[in-house]
C-alpha positions in Angstrom: 95.7 101.3 85.6 94.2 104.8 85.1 93.7 105.5 88.8 97.3 104.7 89.9 98.6 106.9 87.0 96.4 109.8 88.0 97.3 109.4 91.7 101.0 109.1 90.8 100.8 112.3 88.7 99.1 114.2 91.5 101.6 112.9 94.0 104.5 113.9 91.8 103.1 117.4 91.2 102.2 117.8 94.9 105.7 116.7 95.8 107.4 119.1 93.3 105.2 122.0 94.5 105.2 120.9 98.2 101.5 121.7 98.1 99.5 120.5 101.1 96.2 121.3 99.5 96.8 118.9 96.6 97.4 116.1 99.0 94.3 116.9 101.1 92.2 117.1 97.9 93.6 113.7 96.7 92.8 112.3 100.1 89.2 113.5 99.9 88.8 112.0 96.4 90.3 108.7 97.5 88.1 108.6 100.7 85.0 109.4 98.6 85.9 106.4 96.3 86.4 104.2 99.3 83.2 104.9 101.1 81.0 105.6 98.1 82.3 103.1 95.5 79.3 103.6 93.2 80.4 107.3 92.8 84.1 106.7 92.1 85.6 109.7 90.2 88.4 107.8 88.5 86.2 104.9 87.5 83.7 107.4 86.0 86.5 109.1 84.1 87.7 105.7 82.8 84.2 104.6 81.8 83.4 107.7 79.9 86.7 108.6 78.3 88.3 105.2 77.7 85.8 102.3 77.9 82.8 103.8 76.1 84.6 105.2 73.0 86.5 102.0 72.5 83.6 99.6 73.4 85.6 98.1 76.3 83.9 96.7 79.4 83.0 99.3 81.9 84.4 99.2 85.4 81.9 98.2 88.1 82.2 98.7 91.9 85.8 98.3 93.1 86.4 95.1 95.0 87.2 95.2 98.7 91.0 94.8 98.3 91.0 97.9 96.0 88.8 99.9 98.3 91.2 99.0 101.2 94.2 100.2 99.1 92.3 103.4 98.3 91.7 104.0 102.0 95.4 103.5 102.8 96.4 105.9 100.0 93.9 108.4 101.2 95.3 108.1 104.7 98.8 108.6 103.4 97.8 111.6 101.3 96.2 113.2 104.3 99.3 112.5 106.4 101.5 114.2 103.8 99.1 117.2 103.6 99.0 117.5 107.3 102.9 117.3 107.5 103.2 120.0 104.8 100.6 122.2 106.5 102.4 121.8 109.9 105.8 122.7 108.2 107.1 119.3 109.2 109.4 119.2 106.2 111.4 116.1 106.9 108.3 114.1 107.8 106.6 115.3 104.6 109.6 114.3 102.5 109.7 110.8 104.1 106.0 110.3 103.5 106.2 111.6 100.0 109.1 109.2 99.2 107.0 106.3 100.6 104.0 107.4 98.5 106.0 107.7 95.3 107.5 104.2 96.0 104.1 102.7 96.6 102.6 104.2 93.4 105.6 103.2 91.4 105.2 99.6 92.7 101.6 99.6 91.4 102.3 101.3 88.1 105.6 99.7 87.2 105.4 96.4 89.0 101.6 95.9 88.7 101.6 94.8 92.3 99.5 96.6 95.0 100.9 95.8 98.5 97.9 97.2 100.4 95.5 95.0 98.3 97.8 92.0 98.9 97.8 92.8 102.6 94.0 92.9 102.6 93.9 89.5 100.9 96.3 88.0 103.4 94.3 89.4 106.3 91.1 88.0 104.9 92.6 84.5 104.4 93.9 84.6 108.0 90.5 85.7 109.2 88.8 82.9 107.2 91.1 80.2 108.6 90.4 81.0 112.2 
């Protein structure tokens, strides 16, 4: 749950500051993690700062549903950043509210709707 908490913190700070560059950087970090899962920044932080000192199992490569969710989060972060950069204030607010709701669902409810969507799509594809 480290990654959703970090993402949630960045989204909250970016929303408070209405900072397009924070959302663009968040998007880049999330896209990096999606396309290069062996070099995932948040997993590396977890492995070095949490898992290793406490002798906990280290995180491996993120499974496909998590990478799908990261890609969706990256896309949403980029959309927020673009809306802020374009001074589309109402659009940015709506996207930020959606982002905050999504992160809250993951952190508080421990349910990730994009990962669930991925799994449903995979089941449907497997059936036929």
